[in-house]
C-alpha positions as CSV (number, residue, x, y, z in Angstrom):
1,M,-55.1,268.9,96.5
2,A,-53.7,268.1,93.2
3,A,-50.3,269.0,94.5
4,A,-50.8,266.6,97.4
5,L,-51.9,263.9,95.0
6,S,-48.9,264.6,92.8
7,I,-46.6,264.4,95.9
8,A,-48.3,261.2,97.0
9,A,-47.9,259.7,93.5
10,I,-44.2,260.7,93.5
11,I,-43.8,259.1,96.9
12,V,-45.6,255.9,95.8
13,A,-43.4,255.8,92.6
14,I,-40.2,256.3,94.7
15,A,-41.4,253.6,97.2
16,F,-42.2,251.3,94.3
17,A,-38.8,251.9,92.7
18,V,-37.1,251.2,96.0
19,L,-39.2,248.1,96.5
20,V,-38.3,246.9,93.0
21,G,-34.6,247.6,93.7
22,Y,-34.7,245.4,96.9
23,I,-36.7,242.7,95.1
24,A,-34.1,242.7,92.3
25,Q,-31.3,242.4,94.9
26,T,-33.1,239.6,96.7
27,L,-33.8,237.8,93.4
28,S,-30.1,238.2,92.4
29,A,-28.9,236.8,95.8
30,A,-31.4,233.9,95.4
31,K,-30.1,233.3,91.9
32,R,-26.5,233.1,93.2
33,T,-27.6,230.7,96.0
34,L,-29.5,228.5,93.6
35,N,-26.5,228.4,91.2
36,N,-24.3,227.3,94.1
37,V,-26.9,224.7,95.1
38,A,-27.0,223.4,91.5
39,D,-23.1,223.2,91.4
40,T,-23.1,221.4,94.7
41,L,-25.7,218.9,93.5
42,E,-23.7,218.2,90.3
43,G,-20.6,217.4,92.4
44,L,-22.7,215.3,94.8
45,E,-24.2,213.4,91.8
46,K,-20.7,212.6,90.5
47,Q,-19.7,211.4,94.0
48,V,-22.8,209.3,94.3
49,E,-22.1,207.7,90.9
50,G,-18.6,206.8,92.2
51,I,-20.0,205.4,95.4
52,T,-22.6,203.4,93.5
53,S,-20.0,201.7,91.3
54,E,-17.8,201.0,94.3
55,T,-20.8,199.6,96.2
56,T,-21.7,197.4,93.3
57,L,-18.2,196.0,93.1
58,L,-18.1,195.5,96.9
59,L,-21.5,193.7,96.8
60,E,-20.2,191.4,94.0
61,K,-17.1,190.6,96.0
62,T,-19.2,189.9,99.1
63,N,-21.5,187.6,97.2
64,D,-18.4,185.7,95.8
65,L,-16.9,185.5,99.3
66,A,-20.2,184.2,100.8
67,A,-20.4,181.5,98.1
68,D,-16.8,180.6,98.8
69,I,-17.4,180.3,102.5
70,T,-20.5,178.2,101.9
71,N,-18.5,175.9,99.7
72,K,-15.7,175.6,102.2
73,S,-18.1,175.1,105.0
74,A,-19.7,172.2,103.1
75,N,-16.2,170.7,102.7
76,L,-15.5,171.1,106.4
77,D,-18.8,169.3,107.1
78,N,-17.3,166.2,105.4
79,V,-14.2,166.5,107.5
80,F,-16.2,166.8,110.7
81,Y,-18.3,163.8,109.6
82,G,-15.0,161.8,109.0
83,V,-13.7,162.9,112.4
84,D,-16.9,161.8,114.0
85,E,-16.7,158.4,112.3
86,L,-13.1,158.1,113.4
87,G,-14.1,158.8,117.0
88,G,-16.8,156.1,116.8
89,T,-14.2,153.7,115.4
90,F,-11.8,154.5,118.2
91,F,-14.6,154.0,120.7
92,K,-15.5,150.6,119.3
93,L,-11.8,149.7,119.3
94,T,-11.4,150.7,122.9
95,Q,-14.5,148.7,123.8
96,S,-13.0,145.6,122.0
97,L,-9.7,146.0,123.7
98,S,-11.4,146.4,127.0
99,R,-13.3,143.1,126.4
100,L,-10.2,141.4,125.2
101,S,-8.3,142.5,128.3
102,S,-11.1,141.4,130.5
103,N,-11.2,138.0,128.8
104,I,-7.4,137.6,129.0
105,S,-7.5,138.5,132.7
106,K,-10.4,136.1,133.4
107,T,-8.7,133.3,131.4
108,S,-5.4,133.8,133.1
109,T,-7.1,133.6,136.5
110,E,-8.8,130.4,135.5
111,D,-5.5,129.1,134.0
112,V,-3.6,129.9,137.2
113,E,-6.2,127.9,139.2
114,K,-5.9,125.0,136.7
115,A,-2.1,125.2,136.8
116,T,-2.1,125.2,140.6
117,Q,-4.4,122.1,140.5
118,A,-2.1,120.4,138.0
119,V,1.0,121.2,140.2
120,K,-0.8,119.8,143.3
121,W,-1.8,116.6,141.4
122,G,1.6,116.3,139.9
123,T,3.2,116.7,143.4
124,A,0.8,114.1,144.8
125,V,1.6,111.7,142.0
126,M,5.3,112.2,142.5
127,N,4.9,111.6,146.2
128,L,3.1,108.4,145.6
129,I,5.7,107.3,143.1
130,N,8.5,108.1,145.6
131,K,6.7,106.3,148.3
132,K,6.3,103.1,146.2
133,K,9.9,103.1,145.4
């Protein structure tokens, strides 16, 4: 029995040694993997820093552009207001010209009637004068 215990202890020792060997290999592979992950994260951190600075510059330029567009839009509002006023002025001018044309037409019609009357009276007077002679 002592021999069986000795053999069992030797088997346990060998199994433990094999187990420790596999655990050492696994830990070594895990260490290499973690070192690769650390290197990758360092590279990623540098890239993120570059992206962050570029994004900050882009955001500043975007804000400047938005302010410029707002300013130019306000200036265009004045132009559109002026165009609107000019349109109103042209509308009033057109109305005035239409009224003037209507008045001229009406006056010319009345004047034609008066002229016709005057010609008739003039003819009648000339006929009377000619008859008396």
